[in-house]
N, C-alpha and C positions, 0 to 999 in steps of 0.2 A: 331485367336481367334474367337470363335463362337459369334454370336450376343447375347447380354444380355439385359434383361429388368430391372434388379435390383429388389430390394425390399425396402419397406418402414419401417421406424422405428421411434418411438418417443424417443427423448433424452432430458433430462433436461439441460437447459442453463440459463444464467443469466437473459436474457430477457423473459424467459418462456419456457414451453415445446415446442419443435421444431420438425417438420417432417424433416427427412433426407432420401436421397436415397442412399441405400447401393449397392455397385457394386465391382467387382474385377478388379485389375490392375496388370500388370507385372512389377516388379522392374527391375532395371538394371541388377541384377544377375539372372533374369529369374523366380524368385519366385512370386507366385500369392498371393496377399494380399488384404484385404478389404479396401475400401476407401469410403468416404461419401461426398455427396453434400447437402447443406441445401436447403430446399424447402420453408418453411414458418412456422409461429407459429401455433400451434394446435388451438388456440382460433380463428384464422382467417380461418382455414380449419378444421372444427371439425370432418369431416369424412375422411376415407381413400380414398374414391372415389373422394372427393374434392381435396385431396392432390395429387392424380394421375393426375387430370386435370391440376393443377398448374404445376406439373413436366413436362407435355407435353407442356404446354404453354411456359415454360422456355426452352424448347428444351433439357431437361436434358437427356432424353433417347437416343438422338442422340449423345450428348457430351460424354457419358460414353463409347461409342463405337468408339470414335476417338482415336485409339491407336497410341502413338508416335512411332518413329522409335526405333528399339532395342537399349537398352543402353542409351536412352534419356528420363529421367524422368521429368514429369511436376512438377511445383512448388507446386501445391496443394497436390500431392502425397508426395513430399519431406517434406512439412510442417506437414502432418499427421504422417509421419515416425518419425520426430523429437519429436512430442508429445508423441508417443508411446515409443521411445527409451530413452528420457531424463526424462520421468516422470513415466515410468513403473518399473517393478521389476528389470530390468537390469541397472537402472540408477546408475551412479558412486556415485552421491551424493543425499541423500534423499531431497525431496522438500516438503514444507508445502502445505496444501490444497489451501490456498490463492494464493500462487505462481503459482500452477498448473492452477487455474482458470484464473489468469491474463494472463498467457502465451497462454492458449487456446483462450482467448478473443482477444489477439493481432494477433495470427496466423489466426483465422477464421473470425474475423471482420475487419481486416485491410489488412494483407498481402495477403491472399487468394483471396479476392474480386478484388484486383488490379493485382496480378501476377499469380493467380492460374492456368490459362489455358496456360501460356507460358512455354516453355522448360526451366528448371532451369538454365542450362548452357548458354542459349542464352540471358538471361537478362543482359542488359548493365549497368555498374556502373553509367553512367550519367543519365539514366532513373530513377534509384533508387534515386539519389540525388535530381533530379528535383521533384520527387513525394514527398519526405520527406519535401522539401521546401514548396510544395503546401499544405501539411497538416497544416503548420503554417499560410500561407498567406490566404488560402481559408477556411480551416476547423477550423482555430483559435486554434489549439492545441498548448500547451506550448512546448518550446524546450526540456525541461526535459522529457516530454512524448514522443516526437519524438525521442529523444536519446534512450529511452527504446525500441521503435519499431525497430530502427536500430540495437540495440543490440540483439534483438530476431531474426531478420532476419539473422544477422551474425552467430548466434548460429545454426540456421536451416541449413545453408550451412556447418558449421564446423562438425555437426553431420552427414550430408550426406557424407562428405569427409571421416570421420572416418569409416563409414560403406561401403565405396567404391561404393556409388551410383552416385557420381559426382567427378570431379577432380579439380575444381577451385571454388573460392569464389569471386563473383563480388561485394560483400559488402565491402571487405577489403579496397579499396581505397576511399570509400564514407565517406564524412565528415558530421558532424552535430554538432550544438551547444548543450552544455549540461548545461551551466550556467543558473541558474534560477534568475529571477528578484524579486522573492518573498522574502519579509522580514516579519518575524513574528511580531505581535503586542506584545510588552513586557509590562507587568504590574509590577509596583513597589509594594513593600509590602503595602504601603498606599492605592494604587488603589485596590489591592486584598482585603484588609480589607473593603473598601467601597463597593465592589461588594458583599462580604459576607453579609454585613448588608442589602443590597438591595434585597437579596433572602429571601422571607418570609417562605419557608418550611424548616424545620430542615434537611430533607433528602438531599435537594439540597445544603444546607450550608455545611454539613459534607462531601459531595462528592467533592465540590470545594476545601475545606480546605485540604482534604487528597491528592487530586491531586496536589495542589500548594506546599504542604510540602514534597511530596515524588517523584514528577516528574514521576509517573507511567503513562504509556500509557492508553488511555481511555479503550481499550479492556482488559488490565490487571486489571484495577480498577473494571470493571463490572464483571469480573470472580471471584473476591474475595468472599470467604465464611468466616463466623466468625471463623472457625477453622484455617484460614490463619492468623488471627490477634493474634500474640503471645505476649500477654500483659506481661507475666512473663519474657520473653526473650528480650523484647524491640525490636521486629522485626516484619516485615510483610513478609510472605512467598509469593513469586511470582513463580508459577509453571505452569500457563496456561493463556490463554486469551479467551475472549468471542468473537466468530467470526461466523457470518452467523447463529445465533440462537443456537449455541452449544459451548461447551468447545473445545479448540484446543491447540496445543503446542505454547509456547512462540515464539515471532518473531525470535529470534536467541537463540543459546545455551547459550550465555553469559547473556541473559535476564532472564534465569531461576536461581533464587537465592532468596536473601532477600534484603529488604531495611530497614533502621533504623526506629524505632518507638519511637520518643521523648516522654517523659512524658506528655508534653503539648498536643500533638496530641492524645496520649493514653487516656488522660482525656476526650477529646471531643468524641472520639470513644466509650468510656465506657458509656458516657451520652446518645449517640445515641442508643447503644445496649440496654440500660435500657428501652427506650421508643419505639424501633422498634417493630412492630407487628410480625416480622419474626426474631427471635433471637436464633434459634437453631444453633448448630455447622455447619450444612450443608446448612443453609439458606444464601442467598446472603446478603452481607453487604449493598448493594445499590439496593434494590429490586424494581421491578415495582409494585406499589401499585394497579394499575388498573388490573394487571394480578395476583393479590393475591400472589405475591412473587415467582411465578413459574419461572420467568425469571428476569434478572436485568432490570433496566430502560433503555430506549433507549437514547444513548448519543446524537444522531442527533436531536431527538425531544427536549431533554432537552436544548441543545445549542440554537436551533432555537426559542423555546418558552420562555426560562427563562434566560440563561446565557448571550446571546448577548444583550437582552433587558436591563438586569440589568447593564451590563457594559456601555452601551450607556447612561443610566439614571444617572450614577454617573460621566459622563464626559469623559469616555475613547473614544478616536477618532478611529472609525472603519469605513473606507470608504465603501460605498456600493459596494458589490461584493468581498470585501476583506475577506480572510479566517480568522476566529476567533473562537476558541473553547477551549476545554480542553487541546489540544496540545499546545496552546499558553502559558498555565501555565507551561508546561515542559520547553519551551524555556525561560520563565521568571526566573525560578529557576536556570537554567544553567547560565544565564547572571549574576544573583545576586551572585552566588557562586564564579565565576571567576573574575568578574569585581569589585564588591562591597566588598564581604567578603574576597577577595584575597585567596581563597582556591586553593591549588595546582591543576593544570589541571588534573593530573592523579586521584586525589581524586574525582574531579567532574565527570570524565569519569566513574569511578567505581560507583558513585551515580546514574548516568543516565543509567548505564549498556550498554554503547556503545562499539562496538568491537574495534573502533579506537579512539584515543584521538583527531585526526583531525576532526572527526564528531562533537565532543563536542565543539571544538574551532571555527571551520569554519562555521558550519551550525546552531548551537544552541546558540552561545554566541554573543551578540551584545554589543559593548561598548557604554556608554552614553556620552553626551557632557561634563558633569561635570568631569567625570573621565579622559577623554582624555585631557581636558584643564589642569587638575591638573598634569597630566603626563608631558605635555608640559612645565608647570611652573617649575617643578622639574628639567627638563633638562636644562632650561635656567639658573636656579639658579646654576646648576653645572658648567656652563660656566664662572661664575664670578671668577675673580682673585683678590686677595687682592691688594689694592692700595699701591704704593710705598710711603714710608714716607721719607721726606728730613731730 
């Protein structure tokens, strides 16, 4: 292979526009394909000349000419091949934009920096397992996040085997914990009512009420337009979600559908519709007033500035650093339906639009002390036998 210098390109990434060095590599089957190496953010290296200096400093022009032995692909090339194959036009299953962004993040920000320069088939399972453990002990990543990283690395190798770039998968014997220690903060109906009273703005109150009564995801709530509120049919249409500043598909195919609109909730929504400054059919139900209704309000800002404060003010126990937000209301409704209202689990699953009933029962539903004590009492009563009479 002739010596190559490569070329620079600006690419958008989560952390900002990034300079990458483009160059050509030979796959195991002999085909020449493009590969890239990150150099740095455009804001740190505003000119192409500055980016080239950084590339030389990082010794990238030498690295791109270090060709591995024939048939021996490096992990960085294998990772980029996975991103093209699993998320391109030839993908067996379509992926959402959010999923694609998350996978690119894991491959390029975690896997490639650690294993990128190594020959893919020479990486040892024990090295992978030790690295995954270090992500928890040193980087303080949760085990659920580490489990996702392991799953992506496993998929990288499976795709490589499918395309006959490699012949073995060193991730297969690697173990990682996937159980989370996280428990959602559950609000009772009384606590939810207190939070509603503590929110002074009607927009915020109707947002929380709608979320608490429908268990819609925050992204689905924000995407709602008035045309989606079908007052005459008693339904709310859910066909999209607001993600990264634009409409996108729902999280899963099962999420695309309708949720019930009870007359009580409909009455509150009608009252908000009458006073909202943005009440056209195509307007957002929960608009950003600062942006003049052009986009919905920001869920993250609302939770940080209003919801979390209101909940603490009415006595909800939220430890510092513990997650609490609109998604907590989704957990709360699930627990109420199954534990308190004794709704059939399949009905609760359909309400929350989960693909599996196990998700509803295991991840979203938490039994409270009173209910478990009552169940214990019923069981003890069932053990009683009538006394013998003489």
